[in-house]
GUVO-396097 format. One record per residue (C-alpha): residue number from 1; x, y, z; residue in one letter. Coordinates in pm, 1 decimal. Last residue first. Example, Ala and Ser with C-alpha at 12.3 -4.5 7.8 and 13.67 -1.06 7.14 Angstrom:
BEGIN
+-----+----------+----------+----------+------+
| seq |     east |    north |       up | type |
+-----+----------+----------+----------+------+
|   2 |   1367.0 |   -106.0 |    714.0 |    S |
|   1 |   1230.0 |   -450.0 |    780.0 |    A |
+-----+----------+----------+----------+------+
This chain:
BEGIN
+-----+----------+----------+----------+------+
| seq |     east |    north |       up | type |
+-----+----------+----------+----------+------+
| 368 |   -800.6 |  12111.9 |   2608.8 |    G |
| 367 |  -1099.8 |  12341.3 |   2586.4 |    I |
| 366 |   -994.3 |  12548.6 |   2888.9 |    F |
| 365 |  -1219.7 |  12853.7 |   2923.5 |    T |
| 364 |  -1082.8 |  13199.3 |   3002.6 |    V |
| 363 |  -1332.6 |  13471.0 |   3100.8 |    E |
| 362 |  -1311.0 |  13362.0 |   3467.2 |    P |
| 361 |   -955.3 |  13502.7 |   3480.6 |    Y |
| 360 |   -855.9 |  13549.9 |   3845.5 |    A |
| 359 |  -1052.6 |  13236.1 |   3936.1 |    P |
| 358 |   -800.5 |  13045.9 |   3720.0 |    S |
| 357 |   -885.7 |  12746.3 |   3501.6 |    P |
| 356 |   -620.5 |  12472.1 |   3524.5 |    A |
| 355 |   -250.6 |  12403.2 |   3461.5 |    A |
| 354 |   -178.5 |  12700.6 |   3235.9 |    L |
| 353 |   -204.3 |  12967.7 |   3506.6 |    L |
| 352 |    -13.0 |  12735.2 |   3740.9 |    P |
| 351 |    296.0 |  12802.4 |   3526.8 |    Q |
| 350 |    613.0 |  12616.7 |   3624.5 |    P |
| 349 |    923.6 |  12780.4 |   3471.8 |    R |
| 348 |   1108.6 |  12581.3 |   3205.6 |    C |
| 347 |   1228.1 |  12902.1 |   3037.9 |    R |
| 346 |   1125.3 |  12832.1 |   2678.0 |    L |
| 345 |    818.0 |  12614.1 |   2737.2 |    N |
| 344 |    682.1 |  12741.1 |   3067.0 |    R |
| 343 |    782.0 |  13103.8 |   3027.7 |    D |
| 342 |    660.2 |  13090.5 |   2666.6 |    F |
| 341 |    313.1 |  12976.5 |   2767.1 |    F |
| 340 |    298.1 |  13211.5 |   3065.6 |    A |
| 339 |    390.8 |  13500.6 |   2834.5 |    S |
| 338 |    103.1 |  13413.8 |   2601.4 |    V |
| 337 |   -138.3 |  13374.2 |   2892.6 |    Y |
| 336 |    -45.1 |  13701.2 |   3060.1 |    N |
| 335 |    -27.2 |  13919.5 |   2748.3 |    R |
| 334 |   -353.0 |  13795.2 |   2601.5 |    T |
| 333 |   -537.3 |  13823.9 |   2932.2 |    I |
| 332 |   -406.5 |  14176.6 |   2987.4 |    T |
| 331 |   -502.9 |  14274.1 |   2632.5 |    L |
| 330 |   -858.1 |  14147.4 |   2685.9 |    A |
| 329 |   -879.8 |  14343.1 |   3013.1 |    R |
| 328 |   -754.3 |  14653.3 |   2833.2 |    E |
| 327 |  -1038.4 |  14619.7 |   2581.2 |    A |
| 326 |  -1312.6 |  14564.2 |   2837.0 |    D |
| 325 |  -1506.0 |  14252.1 |   2736.2 |    I |
| 324 |  -1832.2 |  14279.2 |   2541.8 |    S |
| 323 |  -1658.6 |  14303.7 |   2204.7 |    A |
| 322 |  -1842.0 |  14454.2 |   1906.8 |    G |
| 321 |  -1553.2 |  14654.1 |   1764.6 |    L |
| 320 |  -1704.0 |  14982.0 |   1883.8 |    D |
| 319 |  -1496.7 |  15293.2 |   1812.4 |    I |
| 318 |  -1467.8 |  15572.3 |   2067.6 |    G |
| 317 |  -1102.2 |  15646.5 |   1994.9 |    L |
| 316 |   -980.5 |  15494.1 |   2321.6 |    Q |
| 315 |  -1182.1 |  15178.7 |   2253.4 |    A |
| 314 |  -1038.5 |  15148.8 |   1902.5 |    A |
| 313 |   -683.9 |  15179.6 |   2038.5 |    L |
| 312 |   -743.4 |  14912.0 |   2302.8 |    V |
| 311 |   -878.3 |  14652.9 |   2059.4 |    G |
| 310 |   -652.5 |  14752.0 |   1770.7 |    L |
| 309 |   -344.3 |  14669.0 |   1978.2 |    D |
| 308 |   -415.2 |  14299.5 |   1917.5 |    T |
| 307 |   -612.5 |  14019.1 |   2089.1 |    F |
| 306 |   -942.0 |  14209.6 |   2090.2 |    S |
| 305 |   -905.7 |  14226.2 |   1710.3 |    N |
| 304 |  -1097.5 |  13903.0 |   1650.2 |    H |
| 303 |  -1375.0 |  13961.7 |   1900.0 |    V |
| 302 |  -1366.5 |  13897.6 |   2273.1 |    T |
| 301 |  -1645.5 |  13850.4 |   2526.5 |    G |
| 300 |  -1534.5 |  13506.3 |   2641.9 |    S |
| 299 |  -1173.0 |  13396.1 |   2598.0 |    V |
| 298 |  -1087.9 |  13049.4 |   2465.4 |    M |
| 297 |   -787.2 |  12835.9 |   2559.7 |    L |
| 296 |   -648.1 |  12526.0 |   2388.2 |    W |
| 295 |   -332.3 |  12395.7 |   2552.6 |    R |
| 294 |    -52.0 |  12171.7 |   2431.4 |    K |
| 293 |    254.8 |  11971.9 |   2536.9 |    W |
| 292 |    365.9 |  11765.0 |   2236.3 |    G |
| 291 |    154.0 |  11555.9 |   2000.5 |    T |
| 290 |    -26.4 |  11826.7 |   1807.1 |    L |
| 289 |   -183.3 |  11606.8 |   1538.9 |    H |
| 288 |   -498.0 |  11547.4 |   1746.8 |    P |
| 287 |   -557.6 |  11928.8 |   1762.5 |    W |
| 286 |   -516.2 |  11998.6 |   1390.3 |    D |
| 285 |   -870.7 |  11907.9 |   1286.9 |    T |
| 284 |  -1026.9 |  12064.2 |   1596.9 |    E |
| 283 |   -836.2 |  12384.5 |   1519.1 |    W |
| 282 |   -984.4 |  12369.1 |   1168.4 |    D |
| 281 |  -1329.6 |  12363.0 |   1328.8 |    D |
| 280 |  -1251.8 |  12701.8 |   1483.4 |    Y |
| 279 |  -1444.9 |  12939.6 |   1255.0 |    P |
| 278 |  -1753.1 |  12719.2 |   1249.2 |    G |
| 277 |  -1890.0 |  12373.1 |   1191.0 |    P |
| 276 |  -1995.1 |  12215.5 |   1522.2 |    E |
| 275 |  -1795.3 |  11978.9 |   1742.8 |    G |
| 274 |  -1740.6 |  12232.4 |   2017.5 |    P |
| 273 |  -1932.4 |  12557.8 |   1962.1 |    T |
| 272 |  -1693.3 |  12850.4 |   1921.3 |    Y |
| 271 |  -1751.9 |  13213.5 |   1823.6 |    S |
| 270 |  -1818.3 |  13346.0 |   2175.0 |    D |
| 269 |  -1511.6 |  13163.5 |   2307.6 |    M |
| 268 |  -1268.2 |  13382.1 |   2112.6 |    S |
| 267 |   -919.3 |  13239.6 |   2060.8 |    G |
| 266 |   -590.3 |  13117.5 |   2206.7 |    L |
| 265 |   -437.4 |  12793.9 |   2073.6 |    F |
| 264 |   -103.9 |  12698.9 |   2230.1 |    L |
| 263 |    171.7 |  12464.9 |   2112.4 |    F |
| 262 |    466.5 |  12272.0 |   2255.7 |    P |
| 261 |    672.8 |  12066.8 |   2005.0 |    R |
| 260 |    561.3 |  11729.5 |   1863.9 |    S |
| 259 |    404.3 |  11844.0 |   1539.0 |    L |
| 258 |    203.8 |  11601.9 |   1328.1 |    G |
| 257 |    306.3 |  11306.4 |   1113.6 |    S |
| 256 |    -41.6 |  11320.8 |    961.0 |    A |
| 255 |     44.6 |  11658.2 |    811.8 |    P |
| 254 |    -71.5 |  11975.8 |    984.8 |    L |
| 253 |   -340.7 |  12170.7 |    811.1 |    P |
| 252 |   -285.4 |  12463.9 |    573.2 |    V |
| 251 |   -586.0 |  12696.0 |    595.4 |    H |
| 250 |   -564.3 |  12726.0 |    973.2 |    I |
| 249 |   -789.7 |  13004.7 |   1097.3 |    S |
| 248 |   -602.7 |  13240.4 |   1331.4 |    G |
| 247 |   -719.1 |  13353.0 |   1674.0 |    D |
| 246 |   -378.2 |  13368.4 |   1842.3 |    I |
| 245 |   -179.3 |  13063.0 |   1730.1 |    D |
| 244 |    110.0 |  12980.1 |   1962.1 |    A |
| 243 |    449.3 |  12818.4 |   1908.4 |    G |
| 242 |    734.6 |  12644.9 |   2089.5 |    A |
| 241 |   1085.6 |  12529.2 |   1993.7 |    R |
| 240 |   1142.5 |  12725.2 |   1674.9 |    I |
| 239 |   1495.7 |  12612.8 |   1581.0 |    R |
| 238 |   1339.4 |  12315.5 |   1401.4 |    P |
| 237 |   1254.4 |  12537.8 |   1102.8 |    D |
| 236 |   1010.6 |  12422.8 |    833.1 |    A |
| 235 |    776.1 |  12236.3 |   1067.7 |    L |
| 234 |    781.7 |  12531.4 |   1305.8 |    M |
| 233 |    705.0 |  12775.3 |   1024.4 |    A |
| 232 |    410.1 |  12556.8 |    922.4 |    Q |
| 231 |    275.8 |  12549.3 |   1279.0 |    T |
| 230 |    313.4 |  12927.4 |   1302.5 |    T |
| 229 |    115.8 |  12983.1 |    981.2 |    I |
| 228 |   -213.9 |  13019.5 |   1166.4 |    A |
| 227 |    -81.6 |  13268.8 |   1417.3 |    G |
| 226 |     33.4 |  13512.1 |   1150.7 |    G |
| 225 |   -287.0 |  13454.7 |    954.9 |    A |
| 224 |   -485.2 |  13565.5 |   1263.9 |    S |
| 223 |   -238.5 |  13690.4 |   1525.6 |    H |
| 222 |    114.3 |  13568.7 |   1572.6 |    G |
| 221 |    336.2 |  13340.0 |   1772.7 |    T |
| 220 |    690.5 |  13206.7 |   1765.2 |    M |
| 219 |    942.8 |  13064.4 |   2007.2 |    G |
| 218 |   1322.7 |  13043.2 |   2025.9 |    I |
| 217 |   1519.3 |  12906.2 |   2321.0 |    R |
| 216 |   1821.5 |  12713.6 |   2187.7 |    A |
| 215 |   1951.8 |  13022.4 |   2006.7 |    P |
| 214 |   1990.8 |  13205.8 |   2340.7 |    D |
| 213 |   1962.7 |  13564.5 |   2226.1 |    I |
| 212 |   2154.0 |  13860.8 |   2368.5 |    L |
| 211 |   2423.7 |  13857.9 |   2100.4 |    R |
| 210 |   2145.0 |  13861.4 |   1846.5 |    G |
| 209 |   2074.5 |  14223.7 |   1935.8 |    Q |
| 208 |   2397.5 |  14322.4 |   1761.4 |    K |
| 207 |   2303.8 |  14107.8 |   1460.5 |    S |
| 206 |   2413.9 |  13757.1 |   1356.5 |    R |
| 205 |   2124.3 |  13581.9 |   1534.9 |    L |
| 204 |   1892.2 |  13835.7 |   1375.8 |    L |
| 203 |   2001.1 |  13753.7 |   1022.0 |    E |
| 202 |   1947.6 |  13378.1 |   1042.4 |    D |
| 201 |   1626.9 |  13418.0 |   1242.3 |    L |
| 200 |   1495.9 |  13670.6 |    989.6 |    V |
| 199 |   1569.4 |  13425.4 |    706.3 |    F |
| 198 |   1386.6 |  13146.2 |    888.1 |    S |
| 197 |   1083.9 |  13369.4 |    943.9 |    T |
| 196 |   1067.4 |  13497.9 |    587.5 |    D |
| 195 |   1091.2 |  13140.3 |    457.9 |    K |
| 194 |    798.6 |  13037.8 |    679.1 |    S |
| 193 |    609.7 |  13349.7 |    574.8 |    R |
| 192 |    646.7 |  13269.2 |    207.6 |    V |
| 191 |    555.9 |  12901.6 |    248.3 |    Q |
| 190 |    245.9 |  12980.4 |    456.2 |    A |
| 189 |    136.8 |  13248.0 |    209.0 |    L |
| 188 |    183.6 |  13004.4 |    -80.9 |    K |
| 187 |    -39.4 |  12746.6 |     88.1 |    E |
| 186 |   -291.7 |  13019.4 |    159.4 |    W |
| 185 |   -301.3 |  13128.0 |   -205.4 |    F |
| 184 |   -331.1 |  12779.9 |   -352.9 |    G |
| 183 |   -642.2 |  12862.2 |   -553.2 |    P |
| 182 |   -682.2 |  13236.6 |   -617.0 |    L |
| 181 |   -883.8 |  13467.5 |   -390.0 |    D |
| 180 |   -582.0 |  13631.2 |   -226.7 |    D |
| 179 |   -438.8 |  13733.5 |   -564.3 |    V |
| 178 |   -469.0 |  14113.6 |   -568.8 |    E |
| 177 |   -411.2 |  14138.7 |   -193.5 |    C |
| 176 |    -60.2 |  14001.0 |   -254.6 |    A |
| 175 |     35.4 |  14339.2 |   -402.6 |    E |
| 174 |    -32.9 |  14503.1 |    -68.5 |    C |
| 173 |    176.2 |  14818.9 |    -78.3 |    G |
| 172 |    546.1 |  14903.6 |    -57.5 |    T |
| 171 |    685.5 |  15235.5 |     63.6 |    V |
| 170 |   1017.5 |  15382.1 |    -47.1 |    H |
| 169 |   1184.7 |  15618.6 |    197.1 |    G |
| 168 |   1543.6 |  15488.3 |    193.2 |    D |
| 167 |   1485.4 |  15341.3 |    540.0 |    P |
| 166 |   1190.1 |  15124.4 |    426.0 |    F |
| 165 |    819.6 |  15188.6 |    488.7 |    T |
| 164 |    570.3 |  14900.7 |    470.3 |    T |
| 163 |    215.1 |  14991.2 |    370.8 |    A |
| 162 |   -115.5 |  14813.1 |    313.8 |    R |
| 161 |     -4.6 |  14466.5 |    419.1 |    N |
| 160 |    112.2 |  14150.0 |    242.4 |    E |
| 159 |    352.9 |  14320.3 |     -0.7 |    H |
| 158 |    636.6 |  14283.3 |    253.2 |    T |
| 157 |    582.7 |  14053.7 |    551.3 |    H |
| 156 |    642.9 |  14299.7 |    834.3 |    D |
| 155 |    811.1 |  14099.1 |   1109.3 |    I |
| 154 |    801.5 |  14153.8 |   1485.4 |    A |
| 153 |   1116.3 |  14021.6 |   1656.9 |    A |
| 152 |   1098.6 |  13995.7 |   2037.2 |    V |
| 151 |   1391.0 |  13957.2 |   2278.7 |    V |
| 150 |   1246.5 |  13839.8 |   2606.5 |    Y |
| 149 |   1304.2 |  13951.6 |   2965.3 |    G |
| 148 |    961.5 |  14037.5 |   3103.1 |    R |
| 147 |    973.3 |  14394.3 |   2967.7 |    S |
| 146 |   1045.3 |  14243.0 |   2625.2 |    A |
| 145 |    730.0 |  14029.6 |   2647.3 |    L |
| 144 |    525.2 |  14338.2 |   2733.9 |    D |
| 143 |    668.0 |  14552.1 |   2455.4 |    E |
| 142 |    599.1 |  14279.5 |   2197.8 |    A |
| 141 |    240.6 |  14228.5 |   2317.3 |    L |
| 140 |    170.3 |  14602.4 |   2298.6 |    A |
| 139 |    344.1 |  14627.2 |   1959.6 |    T |
| 138 |    138.4 |  14358.9 |   1783.5 |    L |
| 137 |    -47.7 |  14605.4 |   1556.6 |    T |
| 136 |    283.1 |  14762.4 |   1448.9 |    A |
| 135 |    374.4 |  14453.5 |   1244.6 |    R |
| 134 |    137.1 |  14573.6 |    976.1 |    P |
| 133 |   -192.8 |  14393.0 |    904.0 |    Q |
| 132 |   -306.9 |  14283.4 |    557.5 |    T |
| 131 |   -328.0 |  13921.2 |    683.5 |    W |
| 130 |   -248.2 |  13910.2 |   1052.8 |    G |
| 129 |     89.5 |  13983.4 |   1211.1 |    P |
| 128 |    388.6 |  13751.0 |   1266.6 |    S |
| 127 |    574.3 |  13774.9 |   1598.2 |    L |
| 126 |    903.9 |  13593.5 |   1671.2 |    V |
| 125 |    985.8 |  13524.5 |   2037.1 |    V |
| 124 |   1347.9 |  13503.9 |   2152.3 |    L |
| 123 |   1481.8 |  13370.6 |   2483.4 |    P |
| 122 |   1753.9 |  13567.6 |   2662.0 |    L |
| 121 |   2098.1 |  13464.9 |   2788.1 |    S |
| 120 |   2319.6 |  13452.0 |   2478.0 |    H |
| 119 |   2548.1 |  13724.8 |   2619.3 |    R |
| 118 |   2418.3 |  13873.8 |   2941.4 |    R |
| 117 |   2128.4 |  14114.3 |   2951.0 |    G |
| 116 |   2040.6 |  14478.6 |   2902.6 |    A |
| 115 |   2038.1 |  14649.9 |   2563.5 |    P |
| 114 |   2121.6 |  15022.6 |   2536.3 |    E |
| 113 |   1820.3 |  15203.0 |   2392.6 |    A |
| 112 |   1796.3 |  15217.4 |   2011.9 |    D |
| 111 |   1447.0 |  15372.8 |   2017.8 |    V |
| 110 |   1282.1 |  15358.3 |   2359.1 |    V |
| 109 |    979.2 |  15128.9 |   2377.1 |    A |
| 108 |    664.7 |  15264.9 |   2544.7 |    N |
| 107 |    427.6 |  15374.2 |   2266.8 |    T |
| 106 |    208.8 |  15681.3 |   2225.1 |    R |
| 105 |    -12.9 |  15663.4 |   1915.0 |    V |
| 104 |     14.4 |  15979.7 |   1703.9 |    T |
| 103 |     95.7 |  15812.6 |   1369.2 |    S |
| 102 |   -214.4 |  15601.1 |   1420.9 |    F |
| 101 |   -431.4 |  15913.0 |   1389.6 |    V |
| 100 |   -312.6 |  15998.7 |   1037.5 |    D |
|  99 |   -647.2 |  15928.0 |    872.5 |    L |
|  98 |   -824.6 |  16158.8 |   1114.7 |    P |
|  97 |  -1139.8 |  15991.5 |   1255.4 |    L |
|  96 |  -1454.7 |  16204.9 |   1235.6 |    G |
|  95 |  -1652.5 |  15959.7 |   1024.9 |    P |
|  94 |  -1485.3 |  15620.2 |    972.2 |    I |
|  93 |  -1429.7 |  15559.0 |    599.4 |    N |
|  92 |  -1271.7 |  15216.2 |    650.6 |    Q |
|  91 |  -1075.1 |  15198.6 |    324.7 |    R |
|  90 |   -862.0 |  15499.9 |    420.3 |    E |
|  89 |   -759.8 |  15360.8 |    758.0 |    L |
|  88 |   -460.4 |  15136.6 |    691.7 |    N |
|  87 |   -333.1 |  15351.2 |    404.4 |    R |
|  86 |   -364.5 |  15666.8 |    612.3 |    E |
|  85 |   -181.5 |  15519.8 |    911.1 |    S |
|  84 |    104.4 |  15400.8 |    690.7 |    E |
|  83 |    121.1 |  15746.5 |    532.3 |    L |
|  82 |    127.0 |  15921.8 |    870.8 |    P |
|  81 |    408.7 |  15689.9 |    983.2 |    T |
|  80 |    310.8 |  15417.4 |   1226.1 |    M |
|  79 |    370.3 |  15353.9 |   1596.5 |    Y |
|  78 |    662.4 |  15593.8 |   1630.6 |    Q |
|  77 |    911.7 |  15440.0 |   1871.1 |    K |
|  76 |    990.7 |  15620.7 |   2195.2 |    T |
|  75 |   1242.3 |  15900.6 |   2237.9 |    P |
|  74 |   1484.5 |  15861.4 |   2528.6 |    G |
|  73 |   1500.7 |  15748.0 |   2889.2 |    N |
|  72 |   1365.5 |  15404.9 |   2985.5 |    A |
|  71 |   1712.7 |  15274.6 |   3070.5 |    S |
|  70 |   1916.7 |  14951.1 |   3069.1 |    T |
|  69 |   1698.6 |  14787.6 |   2805.7 |    A |
|  68 |   1513.1 |  14458.1 |   2772.1 |    P |
|  67 |   1446.9 |  14388.9 |   2402.0 |    Y |
|  66 |   1220.3 |  14476.2 |   2109.8 |    F |
|  65 |   1331.7 |  14411.9 |   1750.8 |    V |
|  64 |   1113.8 |  14564.8 |   1479.2 |    S |
|  63 |   1165.3 |  14393.2 |   1143.5 |    V |
|  62 |   1139.5 |  14531.0 |    790.8 |    M |
|  61 |   1179.9 |  14286.4 |    504.3 |    L |
|  60 |   1328.7 |  14279.9 |    155.3 |    E |
|  59 |   1304.3 |  13974.3 |    -70.7 |    R |
|  58 |   1534.0 |  13991.0 |   -372.8 |    Y |
|  57 |   1518.8 |  14003.1 |   -753.0 |    P |
|  56 |   1217.3 |  14238.9 |   -767.6 |    V |
|  55 |   1046.8 |  14145.1 |  -1096.8 |    S |
|  54 |    889.7 |  13852.6 |   -909.6 |    P |
|  53 |    652.8 |  14085.7 |   -717.1 |    V |
|  52 |    460.0 |  13857.2 |   -479.0 |    W |
|  51 |    733.9 |  13598.0 |   -421.2 |    P |
|  50 |   1013.7 |  13859.6 |   -405.2 |    D |
|  49 |   1311.8 |  13699.3 |   -570.5 |    P |
|  48 |   1522.5 |  13452.6 |   -370.6 |    R |
|  47 |   1878.6 |  13421.8 |   -233.2 |    S |
|  46 |   1923.4 |  13798.7 |   -208.0 |    T |
|  45 |   1736.1 |  13819.8 |    121.5 |    D |
|  44 |   1745.1 |  14186.9 |    221.7 |    K |
|  43 |   1691.8 |  14305.9 |    578.1 |    L |
|  42 |   1602.6 |  14646.0 |    720.0 |    S |
|  41 |   1621.9 |  14620.1 |   1098.8 |    L |
|  40 |   1445.2 |  14856.1 |   1336.1 |    S |
|  39 |   1546.1 |  14896.6 |   1699.5 |    T |
|  38 |   1350.3 |  14880.0 |   2020.6 |    V |
|  37 |   1425.4 |  14921.3 |   2389.1 |    G |
|  36 |   1210.4 |  14825.3 |   2684.2 |    V |
|  35 |   1259.6 |  14905.9 |   3051.1 |    P |
|  34 |   1253.8 |  14600.0 |   3278.4 |    Q |
|  33 |   1011.1 |  14492.9 |   3550.6 |    H |
|  32 |    732.4 |  14346.6 |   3338.0 |    G |
|  31 |    379.6 |  14483.4 |   3296.6 |    T |
|  30 |    426.3 |  14687.7 |   2980.3 |    P |
|  29 |    245.4 |  15022.1 |   2985.8 |    H |
|  28 |    -84.5 |  15043.7 |   2801.0 |    P |
|  27 |    -52.0 |  15159.8 |   2438.0 |    L |
|  26 |   -168.8 |  15512.2 |   2364.6 |    Y |
|  25 |   -428.6 |  15705.3 |   2166.6 |    P |
|  24 |   -438.0 |  16086.3 |   2174.5 |    T |
|  23 |   -810.3 |  16158.7 |   2197.8 |    T |
|  22 |   -940.1 |  16406.0 |   1937.8 |    A |
|  21 |  -1116.0 |  16115.7 |   1766.1 |    A |
|  20 |  -1362.9 |  16115.4 |   2055.1 |    S |
|  19 |  -1497.0 |  16447.0 |   1922.4 |    A |
|  18 |  -1641.7 |  16254.6 |   1627.6 |    P |
|  17 |  -1913.5 |  16135.0 |   1866.0 |    S |
|  16 |  -1909.2 |  15773.0 |   1969.6 |    A |
|  15 |  -1997.2 |  15434.4 |   1824.5 |    A |
|  14 |  -1806.2 |  15438.6 |   1495.1 |    L |
|  13 |  -1795.3 |  15089.7 |   1352.3 |    T |
|  12 |  -1466.6 |  14918.5 |   1273.9 |    L |
|  11 |  -1323.3 |  14677.8 |   1020.4 |    T |
|  10 |   -964.7 |  14792.9 |   1070.0 |    L |
|   9 |   -692.2 |  14611.9 |    879.9 |    A |
|   8 |   -866.4 |  14317.9 |    729.6 |    T |
|   7 |   -886.0 |  14038.4 |    983.6 |    A |
|   6 |  -1257.3 |  13971.0 |    964.2 |    V |
|   5 |  -1261.1 |  13909.3 |    591.2 |    A |
|   4 |   -926.2 |  13735.7 |    552.0 |    L |
|   3 |   -777.0 |  13546.0 |    843.8 |    T |
|   2 |  -1105.5 |  13521.3 |   1031.5 |    R |
|   1 |  -1304.6 |  13360.6 |    749.7 |    M |
+-----+----------+----------+----------+------+
């Protein structure tokens, strides 16, 4: 089950000497033409109690907002705090790997840089991470989209990952992990994340960065559970005009009425046999109910975390995830196809990359 067993924070195998852990990990530079800024928003939804900890009478969320900036000068965003890194790695018991290593990752987005762009001129993409994963693991995709002229909002869904740090210093854990084997869990997760997403949209459109956003051009994607719930978030909020599922099993299928807005599936070809039971048979179930523009693309040589920062960071640290594709190549494919999807469906720009298989990317197979 990709959204639970495979997607837990860092299921890794050490394949190099402990000396490789001395490497300072980094995210590859964004490929767009604009510098990238980032700011953190601490949001509180007082209209509902926390769904995982009902004694908390509100839902609090942390969001990283990436955007085109006027300058690349200034301090860059810390990837994780030492405590967040420790909580994400402590269960993995990887020999020779410091537990705080993710606090040292070099990123590319400048904290609170001056935004670039005309008022209400930029499309927005919302990012939702995998089950137990922090929003940080989608930073490379967020930075790249922002460098190409998008505002990007990466959400930490509180109590659904190992550690979320708030401005006053308190850190929440994964209380939802205690109930993920109960009946109805995935339905509840989809409802919670859909409400989180709509609330973030409400707040973001009223924020300083919201002045850049064109509210008629909003998209959403995510990895694993974050990708899987995108269809449900779109059904709940018509402002989301296009969506993509990056390697996420769908535990809550589309209704018979379907979804008529543009949608993309992007997953691992090595795990898929058309028409056979397997990790993507739920995509086959939903496919006929996607009645708008759609694509189903599979990438050979990838594993589940090849589509996130964890692919490139693991490779730099000498850790074998089991992928046969080069980690930076997998990230390049993810960035290019996801941005092509949103360019086509939020910016109305023709995208030959999505029209047919490309000789530049022989790893990518078109299923539909």
